[in-house]
C-alpha positions in Angstrom: 21.8 -23.9 -21.3 19.1 -22.9 -23.6 15.5 -22.6 -22.7 14.5 -25.9 -23.6 17.3 -27.3 -21.3 16.5 -25.0 -18.2 12.8 -25.9 -18.8 13.6 -29.8 -18.3 15.7 -29.1 -15.5 13.3 -26.7 -13.6 10.3 -29.2 -14.5 12.5 -31.7 -12.3 11.5 -29.5 -9.2 8.6 -27.3 -10.1 5.5 -27.5 -12.3 6.5 -25.4 -15.1 3.9 -23.4 -16.9 5.6 -21.3 -19.9 8.9 -21.4 -21.4 11.8 -20.0 -19.5 13.2 -16.5 -20.4 16.9 -15.1 -19.6 16.7 -12.1 -18.0 20.5 -11.4 -17.1 23.3 -12.9 -18.9 26.6 -11.6 -18.1 30.1 -13.9 -18.5 30.1 -14.9 -15.0 26.4 -16.1 -14.9 23.0 -16.1 -16.9 19.9 -16.1 -14.8 16.3 -17.7 -16.4 12.7 -16.7 -15.2 10.9 -19.8 -14.8 6.8 -19.4 -14.5 5.4 -22.3 -12.4 2.2 -22.9 -10.6 3.4 -21.6 -7.3 4.8 -18.6 -8.5 7.8 -17.2 -10.4 11.1 -18.9 -9.9 14.6 -17.9 -10.9 17.2 -20.5 -12.6 20.7 -19.1 -12.1 23.8 -20.8 -14.0 26.9 -19.8 -12.5 30.2 -19.8 -14.9 33.6 -21.2 -13.5 34.6 -17.8 -11.5 31.1 -18.3 -9.7 30.8 -21.8 -9.4 30.9 -21.9 -5.7 28.0 -19.8 -5.5 25.0 -22.5 -5.4 26.6 -25.0 -2.9 27.3 -21.4 -0.6 24.0 -20.1 -0.8 22.3 -23.2 -0.4 24.2 -24.1 2.9 23.5 -20.5 4.4 20.3 -20.8 3.9 19.9 -24.0 5.4 21.2 -21.8 8.5 19.5 -18.6 7.8 16.3 -18.9 6.3 15.3 -15.5 7.1 17.9 -14.0 5.2 18.8 -16.0 2.5 16.4 -17.0 -0.4 14.1 -20.1 -0.7 16.4 -22.9 -2.5 14.3 -25.2 -4.0 17.4 -27.1 -5.5 21.0 -26.9 -6.6 23.8 -28.8 -8.4 27.4 -27.8 -6.9 29.3 -29.2 -9.6 27.2 -28.1 -12.5 26.8 -24.7 -10.9 23.1 -24.0 -11.2 20.7 -22.8 -8.6 17.1 -22.8 -8.4 15.5 -20.1 -6.4 11.9 -19.0 -5.6 11.2 -15.5 -6.2 12.4 -12.9 -3.4 10.3 -10.0 -4.3 12.2 -6.4 -6.0 15.5 -5.2 -5.1 15.6 -2.2 -2.5 17.5 -0.3 -5.6 13.8 0.4 -7.1 13.3 2.8 -4.2 16.4 4.5 -4.3 18.4 2.8 -1.7 16.5 3.6 1.5 19.1 3.4 4.4 16.2 2.3 6.7 16.4 -0.8 5.0 19.7 -1.3 6.3 18.4 -0.9 9.5 17.0 -4.6 9.1 19.4 -6.2 7.0 22.7 -5.4 8.6 22.2 -6.6 12.6 20.7 -10.2 10.8 23.8 -10.0 8.3 26.1 -9.6 11.1 24.9 -12.3 13.0 24.8 -14.7 10.1 28.7 -13.9 9.7 29.3 -14.0 13.5 28.0 -17.8 13.3 29.3 -18.6 10.0 32.7 -18.4 11.5 32.6 -22.1 12.3 31.8 -22.8 8.9 35.1 -21.4 7.1 36.8 -24.4 6.2 33.8 -25.8 4.9 33.3 -22.9 2.5 37.1 -22.7 1.7 36.4 -26.5 0.5 33.5 -25.6 -1.4 35.9 -23.2 -3.8 34.6 -19.7 -2.0 37.6 -17.4 -2.4 40.4 -17.1 0.5 40.6 -13.3 1.3 42.0 -13.8 4.4 44.1 -11.1 6.0 46.7 -13.2 6.4 46.9 -13.8 2.6 46.3 -10.2 1.2 49.7 -8.7 1.7 51.2 -11.3 -1.1 47.6 -11.2 -3.1 48.3 -7.4 -3.0 51.7 -7.3 -4.6 50.7 -9.4 -7.4 47.8 -6.6 -8.1 49.9 -3.8 -8.0 52.5 -5.6 -10.5 49.0 -6.0 -13.1 48.5 -3.2 -15.8 45.8 -1.4 -14.0 43.5 1.5 -15.5 45.1 4.3 -13.2 47.5 6.7 -14.4 51.5 6.3 -13.4 51.0 8.3 -10.1 47.9 6.5 -8.6 49.8 3.3 -9.8 53.2 4.3 -8.0 51.2 5.0 -5.0 50.1 1.8 -4.5 53.4 0.3 -4.8 54.7 2.6 -2.1 51.4 1.8 0.2 52.4 -1.8 0.3 54.1 -2.2 3.8 51.7 -0.1 5.1 48.9 -2.3 3.7 50.5 -5.2 5.4 51.0 -3.4 8.7 47.1 -2.6 8.9 46.4 -6.2 7.9 48.3 -7.5 11.0 46.0 -5.1 13.2 42.8 -6.7 12.3 42.3 -10.1 14.6 38.9 -11.0 14.2 38.3 -14.4 12.9 37.8 -14.7 9.3 34.1 -15.5 7.9 31.9 -15.0 5.0 31.5 -11.8 3.4 29.4 -11.1 0.5 31.7 -8.3 -1.4 28.6 -7.3 -3.0 26.3 -6.2 -0.4 24.4 -3.1 -2.0 20.7 -2.1 -2.9 20.5 -4.0 -6.1 21.3 -7.1 -3.7 19.0 -7.1 -0.9 15.7 -7.9 -2.2 12.2 -6.9 -0.4 9.7 -9.6 -0.6 6.7 -8.1 0.9 8.3 -6.4 3.9 10.8 -9.3 4.1 14.5 -8.6 3.2 16.9 -11.1 1.9 20.2 -11.3 0.5 21.1 -12.6 -2.7 23.2 -12.7 -5.4 26.7 -14.4 -3.2 28.9 -15.0 -6.2 31.4 -12.2 -4.9 31.6 -13.8 -1.4 35.0 -14.3 -0.1 36.2 -15.8 3.2 37.9 -12.5 4.9 37.4 -10.0 7.9 33.6 -9.7 8.1 33.8 -5.5 8.5 34.8 -5.9 4.5 31.1 -6.2 3.3 30.5 -2.6 4.5 32.5 -1.2 1.9 30.0 -1.6 -0.8 27.1 -1.2 1.3 28.4 2.5 2.1 29.5 3.5 -1.2 26.2 3.1 -2.8 24.8 4.7 0.2 27.3 7.4 -0.3 26.7 7.5 -3.9 23.1 6.6 -4.4 21.4 7.8 -1.4 23.7 10.7 -1.4 24.7 10.2 2.2 28.0 11.9 3.3 30.6 9.9 4.8 30.3 11.5 8.0 26.7 11.4 8.0 24.2 10.2 11.0 22.7 8.0 9.0 26.0 6.2 8.4 26.8 6.2 12.0 23.7 4.6 12.8 24.3 2.0 10.5 27.6 1.3 12.0 26.4 0.8 15.3 24.0 -1.4 14.6 26.1 -3.6 12.5 28.7 -3.8 15.2 26.7 -4.5 17.9 27.3 -8.1 16.8 31.0 -7.9 17.4 33.1 -7.8 20.4 33.3 -4.4 22.2 36.9 -4.4 22.0 37.4 -5.5 18.4 35.0 -2.3 16.9 37.6 0.3 17.2 39.4 -1.9 14.3 36.4 -1.0 11.7 37.8 2.2 10.0 41.0 0.0 9.7 39.0 -2.7 8.1 37.3 -0.4 5.7 40.4 0.7 4.4 41.8 -2.5 3.8 38.7 -3.4 2.5 39.0 -1.2 -0.4 42.1 -3.3 -1.8 40.6 -6.8 -0.7 37.9 -5.7 -3.1 39.9 -4.9 -5.7 41.9 -7.9 -5.5 38.6 -9.9 -6.1 37.8 -7.8 -9.1 40.7 -8.8 -10.5 40.1 -12.4 -10.0 36.9 -11.7 -11.8 38.8 -9.6 -14.5 41.0 -13.1 -15.6 37.8 -14.7 -16.3 36.7 -12.2 -19.3 37.0 -11.8 -22.8 39.5 -9.5 -23.9 36.4 -7.7 -25.5 35.0 -7.3 -22.3 37.9 -5.7 -20.5 37.3 -2.1 -21.7 34.1 -1.6 -19.8 35.2 -3.6 -16.9 38.0 -1.5 -16.4 36.1 1.7 -16.0 34.5 0.4 -13.0 37.6 -0.9 -12.0 39.2 2.1 -12.0 36.5 3.4 -9.8 36.9 0.6 -7.3 40.8 1.5 -7.4 40.2 5.1 -6.7 37.7 5.0 -3.7 40.1 2.4 -2.1 43.1 5.0 -2.5 41.0 8.0 -1.3 40.3 6.0 1.8 43.5 5.2 2.5 44.6 8.7 2.4 41.6 10.4 3.9 40.2 7.7 6.4 36.8 9.1 8.0 
């Protein structure tokens, strides 16, 4: 859509006061800032690869309005989503670990209750990365030309059998998992934290979500993988889950690294060829972190 089309669409739901402005353009989505009498709103257009996001966000927000943004309107078929302003990403504060003490228990509770809606989400197009689906998807991943050196690629091929065995150890029911749960997707609206940007979400093991959360805490907040903070955040997250399933957390994070890479491969297939070089630099970091965690679990 152009600004005129966005203005007309948004005006069907809110009193628009200024011409909409595109604040984010990527191959997978465009986000427009829309000023209205009731305050700033945002309209997100989703490309085919993330077309499920509007329906998923609206569905989650209907059950967990405390954790999701306020959805004004959405259209699943056309892939757009109109939201009220949720504030600023906590990344502008340097990714304080204290914010995650608030978010993670509520997020875990959402995951626990959303297990009942897995089939609904799958029917709406949310990618299926359940542990039962991962071994064949892993084999598909390692057959691709990946941005790794030959030794790293050979390591991935050798790890396939072990990866399948690890998947079999994870017994918690699948549920929704954000898969991009980091400081730039948690927003602070005057002290109330909400999780946005569900376009990378999938159906999978719930613990997979913390792979990215911990990566950003290590890289941005400079927390050690063995820091007291990460132990504390692990504990508050795991409180929502059965005690006999908590020992699988480290195994789940090992599997999560490769599930995350599989999801990235799906995104890459929807890019223009000219976008591959920049994407692959980040993709290589994702792959190498997955390998490093498998070789040196915490």
